[in-house]
N, C-alpha and C positions, 0 to 999 in steps of 0.2 A: 417772444419767439419769432424768428424770421419765417416768413411765408415762402413756400416752395412753388406757389402758383405763378403762372406765366401771364404777363400782361399782353393782350393782343397787339397793342401799339408798339411793343418791342419786337414783334415777330415780323421779319421781312415780308413785304407784299407778295413777292414771288412764291414764298413758302406757303402763305395763306391761300393763294390762288391754286397752287398745286394740290393742296389738301382738299380744297373745295371741289375741284374737278374730280379728284379721286373719289370723294364721297358721293358726288352726283353719279359717277359711273357705277359705283357699288350699289347705289339705291336701285338701279335698273336691273341688276343681276339676279337671276333666280337662286333660291337657296339650294345648297348641295351639301350632302354629308357623305364623304367618301372614305374608303379604306384602300390602302395600297399594300399589296402583298408581292413577295418575290425575295430571292436570296440577296445577301450583300453583294454589291457590284452590278446589280441588274439595272440600276439607273433611277431608283426611287429617290435618292438624295438629290439628283439632278433635276428631276421633273417636279418634285414637291413644291419648291419655291415658285416655279412657273405657273403651276395650277393654282397655288395660293393667291398669287397676284392677279391672275386672269379672272378669277371668280370671287375675289375678296373673302377668302376663307382663312381660318386660323389653322396652324399646323401643330398637331399634338403628336410628338414623336418620342417622348421619353418613356421607354417601356416600363421601367419600375414605377414611375408616377401613375401611368395608366392602369397597371395591374393593381396597385394599391387603391386607387380611386374606385375601380369597379368592385373590388372586394369589399370596400367600405360603403358602396352604393352612394358615393358622392358624385356631383355633376361634372367631373372631368374638366373643369374650367370652361365648360361649353356656354356659360351664361356671360362670359366676358364680352365687352363691346366688339372686340375683334372677331368674335365667333357668331355675330348676328346673322350672317349669311350662310353659316355652316362651318364645317371643319374637315380636316384630313387626318385620319388615323394612319400612322405609318408603321406597318408591321405588327398590328394589334387588331383584334385578339389573336392569341396563339393556341388556345385550347377551347374545347366545346363549352366548358363551364364559363369561361370568360365571354364567349360569344353569346351565351344565353343571358348572362347578367347584363351585358351591354344592351341587348334587345329589350330587356325589362326596363332598364333605365330610360332608354329612348322612348319606349311606349308610354311611360308615365308623362313624358314631355310632349306626347302627341306627334312624334316624328319617327323616322326610320332611316336606315342606311339607303342611300339612293343608288350607289354603284360601288362595286369592288373592282379595282383595276389590278389585273394580274400581269406582273412584269415577267413574261415567259422568256427564257433564254437557255441556250444550249450550254452544257458544261464546258466544252472546249473554248467557247468564246468567253465564258465567265472566268475561266482560269487565266486567260490572257489579260483580262481586265484587272483581276484581283492582284496578280503578281506585280503590277505597276501602280497599285493604288496606295495613296497616302491619306491619312485621316487626322483631323484636328479633334481630339477626343471630347473636349468640353462643349463644343458647338455642334459636332456632327458633320462639319464641312468635309467634303472629300475632294481629292485631286487625283489626276492620272497623268503619269509622266508623258504619255503620248497624246491623249485626247483632251485633257484639261489640266495642264501643268500649273503650279503656282508661279507667281511672278519671280520669286526667289526660290531656287530648288531647296526642298525640305523645310520651307518656312510658310506658315499660314499667312495669306494675304491681309486679313483683317487685323489679327492680334499680334502678328510678327513673332509668334512663338513656334517652337519646333514641332513639326508634324511627325506622326508615327506611321511606320510601314504596316500595312494590313497583314495580319497573320492568319486570316481566315483560309481554311482549306477549301479549294474550289471543287475538287473532284468528287462527284456524287452529291454535292449539296443542293444543286438546282432542282433536280427531279424530286428528291426527298422533301425539300422545303415546300415546293409549290404544290405537290400532291397533297400533303398534309394540310396546308392552308386552305386549299380549294374545298376540302370536305366540310369546312366550318360554315359554308355559305350555300344558299340555294342557287340552283343553276342559272336562273335568270338574273341574279344579282351580279355575277362575275363577267367581266369583259376582258378578253385577252389582248394584251399589248405585245407586239413583236419587239421585245427589248433589245434584240441584237442589232437593230437598225441604228444609224447615227442619231444623236440626241434630237436634232431638229425634226427628223421624220417621226420619232416617237412622240414628240410634242404634238405634231399635226394629227397623228393617229388618235392620241388621247383626246384632243379637242373635238374631233369628229364624233367620238363615242359620247362625250359629255353633252355636246350640242344636240345630238340625236335623241339622247335620253330626255332632254328638256322639251324638245318638240313633241316627243311621244306622249309625255305627261299632259301637255296642252291639248293634244288630239283626244286623249282619253277623257279629259275634263269636258271638252266641248261636246263629245258624243254623249256623255252622261247628262249634260244639260239639255241637249236636244231630246234625248230619250225621256227625261223627266217632263219636258214640255209637252211631248206627244201624249204621254200617259195621262197627264192632268187634263188634257183637252178631249178625252174620250170617256164614255160612260162605262158601266160595268159590262155591257155586252160588246164593247169594243167600238161602238159608234162614236163619231166625233160629236162633241157638244157645242 
């Protein structure tokens, strides 16, 4: 039987160096487990790949797969090598029950959700985006005739197959969607993104939030270590030993 393994000598040196540099960069990245919430057209599909590449995370976005995995208490493919630094859950969980089961699964693995990014957007802006939105159903890639058009109108850039026009109703969906999703999480977990801004500004805002979260964790750990050191150096009466 023919082997499907790849011999390193057959891989171009440039590709090997690119992958080596990527792995070195990823090794220095902090772990992050994120959830993105927001209505269709709010920009989750645009920002997810950027966050994924910046922090070396895996992107889990298939709703049916996630719901089935949580119901069956399976590990959501989180143990895959690409998920070593963490993951992005896109639009999941959607119910209190799903959120509770997800927490239970993560607790068994000794981890938790680090941040929920809330793509907040006004209905009027959302309606403008959605009416000009085109989707590649099998991959989830999205395009916008004004802001992010495909190279060929109506055709997916990667697969060259026909795109479908978004049929999502915008009016009233933003407030209802976001209010319901926010109730699933604790107040300190959720960070609001101003999703009506241009994509580059949303990216910068998201990076500031995620970098601040990382710095805050380090500060808390350092303070805990200092506190532990002080406590261990005093006797029961509070005097230093």
